[in-house]
C-alpha positions in Angstrom: 5.7 8.0 -14.8 6.5 7.6 -11.2 9.9 6.7 -9.9 11.8 5.4 -6.9 14.5 7.1 -4.8 17.8 5.3 -4.5 19.6 6.4 -1.3 21.6 3.4 -0.2 18.4 1.5 -0.5 15.5 2.6 -2.7 13.3 5.5 -1.7 10.8 7.6 -3.6 7.7 7.9 -5.6 6.0 4.6 -6.6 3.1 4.2 -8.8 -0.3 3.1 -7.7 -1.0 -0.4 -8.8 -3.0 -3.5 -7.8 -1.1 -5.1 -5.0 -1.4 -8.3 -3.1 -0.3 -11.9 -2.6 -1.8 -14.7 -0.5 -2.3 -12.2 2.4 -3.4 -14.4 5.3 -4.5 -11.5 7.5 -8.2 -12.5 7.3 -8.3 -16.1 5.8 -11.6 -18.0 5.8 -11.7 -21.1 7.9 -13.2 -24.3 6.4 -16.3 -23.9 8.6 -16.9 -20.4 7.3 -16.1 -21.1 3.7 -19.7 -21.0 2.6 -20.5 -17.9 4.6 -17.8 -15.6 3.3 -19.9 -12.6 2.4 -18.1 -10.9 5.3 -14.4 -12.0 5.2 -13.2 -11.0 8.7 -12.3 -14.2 10.6 -9.5 -15.3 12.8 -5.9 -15.6 11.6 -4.5 -19.1 10.8 -2.1 -20.7 13.3 1.6 -20.0 12.7 3.8 -22.1 10.6 7.3 -23.1 11.7 10.0 -20.5 11.1 13.1 -22.4 12.2 16.1 -21.0 14.0 17.5 -18.5 11.6 17.3 -15.6 14.0 15.5 -13.3 11.6 14.8 -9.8 12.9 11.9 -7.4 12.0 13.2 -4.5 9.9 10.9 -2.1 11.8 11.2 -2.9 15.5 14.1 -5.4 15.6 12.1 -8.1 17.3 12.9 -11.8 16.7 9.3 -12.8 17.5 8.5 -13.6 13.9 6.5 -16.3 12.2 6.5 -17.7 8.7 3.4 -17.0 6.7 4.4 -18.5 3.3 7.2 -18.8 0.9 6.9 -17.5 -2.7 9.1 -18.7 -5.5 10.9 -16.0 -7.5 10.2 -17.8 -10.7 6.4 -17.2 -10.1 7.0 -13.6 -9.2 9.0 -12.9 -12.4 6.5 -14.8 -14.6 3.7 -12.9 -13.0 5.4 -9.5 -13.6 5.9 -10.4 -17.2 2.3 -11.5 -17.7 0.7 -8.6 -15.8 2.8 -5.8 -17.2 3.9 -7.1 -20.5 7.5 -6.2 -19.7 10.3 -8.6 -20.5 13.1 -8.1 -18.0 16.7 -8.8 -19.0 18.5 -11.8 -17.6 20.9 -9.4 -15.8 18.1 -7.4 -14.1 16.5 -10.7 -13.0 19.8 -12.0 -11.7 20.6 -8.9 -9.7 17.2 -8.7 -8.1 16.8 -12.4 -7.3 18.7 -13.5 -4.1 17.4 -17.0 -4.0 14.9 -19.5 -5.3 12.1 -18.3 -3.0 11.4 -15.5 -0.6 9.8 -16.1 2.9 7.0 -13.8 4.0 7.2 -13.3 7.8 5.0 -11.5 10.3 6.4 -9.6 13.3 4.7 -10.6 16.5 5.6 -7.3 18.1 4.7 -4.6 15.6 2.6 -6.6 13.2 4.3 -5.7 10.0 4.7 -8.4 7.3 8.1 -8.5 5.6 10.1 -10.6 3.2 13.2 -12.1 4.6 16.5 -11.6 2.7 14.7 -9.7 -0.1 16.5 -7.3 -2.4 14.9 -3.9 -3.2 14.5 -3.3 -6.9 17.3 -1.4 -8.5 17.1 1.5 -11.0 17.0 -0.7 -14.1 14.2 -2.8 -12.6 12.0 0.2 -12.1 13.0 1.7 -15.5 11.9 -1.5 -17.2 8.7 -1.7 -15.2 7.9 1.9 -15.8 7.7 1.2 -19.6 4.4 -0.6 -19.0 1.3 1.5 -19.4 -0.4 -0.8 -16.9 2.0 0.1 -14.1 1.3 3.7 -13.2 -1.9 5.4 -12.1 -1.6 9.1 -11.7 -4.2 9.7 -9.0 -4.5 8.1 -5.5 -7.5 8.2 -3.3 -5.5 9.6 -0.4 -4.4 12.7 -2.3 -7.9 14.2 -1.6 -7.8 13.0 2.0 -4.5 14.7 2.7 -5.4 17.9 0.7 -8.5 18.4 2.8 -6.2 18.5 5.9 -3.8 21.1 4.6 -4.3 24.8 5.7 -3.8 27.5 3.1 -0.7 28.7 5.0 1.0 25.3 4.7 4.3 24.7 3.0 4.3 21.1 1.8 7.0 18.6 0.7 6.0 15.5 -1.4 8.8 13.0 -1.2 8.7 10.9 -4.4 6.6 13.3 -6.3 6.9 11.7 -9.7 5.5 13.9 -12.4 3.7 16.0 -9.8 0.1 14.9 -9.7 -0.3 15.6 -5.9 1.6 18.8 -6.2 -0.7 20.1 -8.9 -3.7 19.4 -6.7 -2.4 21.1 -3.6 -0.2 24.0 -5.0 -3.1 26.4 -5.7 -4.4 26.1 -2.1 -1.2 26.2 -0.1 1.6 28.7 0.4 4.2 26.4 -1.2 4.3 22.9 -2.5 7.6 21.3 -3.6 8.3 17.8 -4.8 11.5 15.7 -4.5 12.3 12.8 -6.8 15.4 11.0 -7.8 14.3 10.7 -11.5 15.4 13.5 -13.8 12.6 12.6 -16.2 10.0 12.8 -13.5 11.3 16.1 -12.2 11.3 17.5 -15.8 7.7 16.5 -16.3 6.7 18.2 -13.0 8.5 21.4 -13.9 7.0 21.4 -17.4 3.6 21.6 -15.6 4.8 24.8 -13.8 5.4 22.9 -10.5 8.3 23.3 -8.1 10.3 20.1 -8.0 13.9 19.2 -7.3 16.0 16.1 -8.2 17.9 14.2 -5.6 18.1 11.7 -2.8 16.3 12.3 0.4 19.4 11.4 2.4 21.2 14.3 0.8 18.4 16.8 0.6 17.1 16.2 4.2 19.7 18.5 5.7 18.8 21.4 3.4 15.1 20.8 4.1 15.5 20.5 7.9 12.6 22.0 9.8 11.2 23.7 6.6 7.8 22.2 6.1 4.4 22.2 7.8 3.5 18.9 6.0 5.7 16.1 4.6 4.1 13.4 2.5 5.2 10.0 1.2 2.6 8.1 -0.8 3.1 4.4 -1.4 6.8 4.6 -0.7 7.4 2.8 2.6 6.6 -0.7 1.3 9.5 -0.5 -1.2 12.2 0.1 1.4 14.4 -2.3 3.4 14.9 0.2 6.2 11.5 2.0 6.9 12.7 3.4 10.2 15.6 5.2 8.6 13.3 6.7 5.9 10.9 8.0 8.5 13.8 9.6 10.4 14.7 11.5 7.2 11.1 12.6 6.7 10.8 13.9 10.3 13.9 16.1 9.8 12.0 18.1 7.2 9.1 18.9 9.6 8.6 22.1 11.4 7.5 21.9 15.1 3.8 21.1 15.1 3.9 19.9 11.4 2.2 16.8 10.1 3.7 13.7 8.5 1.4 11.9 6.0 2.1 8.4 5.0 0.1 6.1 2.8 0.7 2.4 1.9 -1.2 -0.4 0.2 -3.5 -1.9 2.8 -2.8 -5.6 3.1 -6.3 -6.1 4.4 -7.8 -4.8 1.1 -10.6 -6.8 -0.5 -10.4 -8.6 -3.8 -6.8 -9.7 -3.6 -5.6 -12.3 -6.1 -3.7 -15.4 -4.9 -0.5 -14.1 -6.4 0.0 -10.4 -7.3 3.7 -10.0 -8.1 3.8 -6.3 -7.5 3.3 -7.0 -3.8 6.4 -9.2 -3.7 10.1 -8.5 -4.0 11.8 -6.8 -5.7 8.9 -4.4 -5.9 7.5 -4.6 -2.3 9.5 -5.6 0.7 6.9 -5.1 3.4 3.1 -5.2 3.8 1.1 -3.0 6.1 -2.2 -2.8 7.9 -3.4 0.4 9.5 -2.5 -1.1 12.9 1.1 -2.0 11.9 1.5 1.5 10.5 0.3 3.0 13.8 2.7 0.7 15.7 5.6 2.0 13.7 4.7 5.6 14.4 4.3 4.9 18.2 7.7 3.0 18.2 9.3 6.2 16.9 7.4 8.3 19.6 5.2 10.0 17.0 1.6 11.0 17.9 -0.9 9.3 15.6 -3.6 11.9 14.8 -5.7 9.8 12.6 -5.7 6.9 10.2 -8.1 6.0 7.4 -8.6 3.3 4.7 -9.7 3.8 1.2 -13.4 2.8 0.7 -13.8 -0.5 -1.1 -15.3 -0.4 -4.6 -19.0 -1.3 -4.2 -18.7 -4.0 -6.8 -16.6 -6.1 -4.4 -19.3 -6.7 -1.7 -22.0 -6.8 -4.4 -20.2 -9.6 -6.3 -19.6 -11.5 -3.1 -23.2 -11.2 -2.0 -24.5 -12.3 -5.4 -22.2 -15.3 -5.5 -23.3 -16.4 -2.0 -27.0 -16.0 -2.7 -26.6 -17.8 -6.0 -24.8 -20.7 -4.4 -27.6 -21.1 -1.8 -30.5 -20.7 -4.2 -29.1 -23.3 -6.6 -29.3 -25.9 -3.9 -33.1 -25.6 -3.7 -34.7 -28.6 -5.6 -36.7 -27.9 -8.8 -36.5 -24.1 -8.7 -32.8 -23.7 -7.9 -31.8 -22.7 -11.4 -34.6 -20.1 -11.6 -33.9 -18.6 -8.2 -30.1 -18.6 -8.8 -30.7 -16.3 -11.8 -33.2 -13.9 -10.2 -32.4 -13.7 -6.5 -28.7 -12.4 -6.7 -29.6 -9.1 -8.4 -32.5 -8.6 -6.1 -30.4 -9.3 -3.1 -27.8 -6.6 -3.9 -30.5 -4.1 -4.8 -32.1 -4.6 -1.4 -28.9 -4.8 0.7 -26.3 -2.9 -1.2 -28.1 -0.3 -3.2 -26.4 3.1 -3.9 -28.0 5.0 -1.0 -27.3 2.1 1.4 -23.6 2.0 0.2 -23.3 5.7 1.0 -24.9 5.2 4.4 -22.6 2.2 5.1 -19.6 4.3 4.2 -20.6 7.1 6.5 -21.0 4.7 9.4 -18.0 2.5 8.6 -20.1 -0.6 8.2 -18.2 -2.2 5.3 -14.9 -1.8 7.1 -16.2 -3.3 10.3 -17.2 -6.4 8.4 -13.9 -6.7 6.5 -14.2 -4.8 3.2 -11.3 -2.4 2.4 -10.0 -0.5 -0.6 -6.4 -0.4 -1.8 -4.8 2.3 0.5 -4.3 3.0 4.1 -3.2 6.5 5.2 -1.9 8.0 8.5 -1.4 11.4 9.8 1.0 11.8 12.7 3.0 14.6 14.5 5.9 15.0 16.8 4.9 14.9 20.5 4.4 18.3 22.3 7.5 19.3 24.3 
């Protein structure tokens, strides 16, 4: 089971899971509602925020706009229905600062963040971790990062959980060590023969200073109220010329539900796109080497194409029912067959028309002196 570091705020390993809530990054306008095979369209106009003086947690800008407000009652009900976990009244009380939580967008760096949100505490994550639906051991970006690590690399995985990434990279690197706040997670990693230590990054960073060629944090940033502080601690652990690898849930991912409570407080406090992740790195004077997004599952564009073709075919008089049955499968076999999907992925076609998978990942470095 994964875990979350608690420093003064929460930091650490966080399980992969389906994330997302009413993300308006690419909403469909009324005029394009019937042509939504490709979802990339312009953003909706801003709503009124008011005069509360809210500041972005990443860049400190006050140029923010309100995207939506989500009621905590809906979040807790959704968590219970999706995970099967019944949180205690005390856990709910501690992690619910108000009736609703506003989702804001920073006009300067582009990050989405929840105003006045409270990061989930240890009891919240312990309860959530009891659900077998919560944790997925493998992330797409593990392979992406592993392919970029030289055999001479010494690697630190912050928030290592039970060590799935460590197990993948340890045989091909000089040293791979994990850090996690959870004694149970560290014990599981050690039982697999992996090197893992228990503790908080804020405490361990001094001992790790300048010790690693690569420092990784997978799906951690979105859980933290102070992302900039966390990145500062990660940077302390890097050797000169080393690489920092960060991954987050991509808020532009396809197939989002209207309400996905794991993408809300107290679980997630921020939402990221590749662009806002890069903006954070540049603000901290890091050099962005490359970014990537997880390929979308082929079923997503196929299902959307079939629905669209079916809706058009069924409007044809007399033969609409017949065509609505036979044309959709034919359309995806012609347009989105297996070989074509592979070609689209190599050329980045699906991403250019707005189809993305769950994760976004970035590799960055300190600037050359």
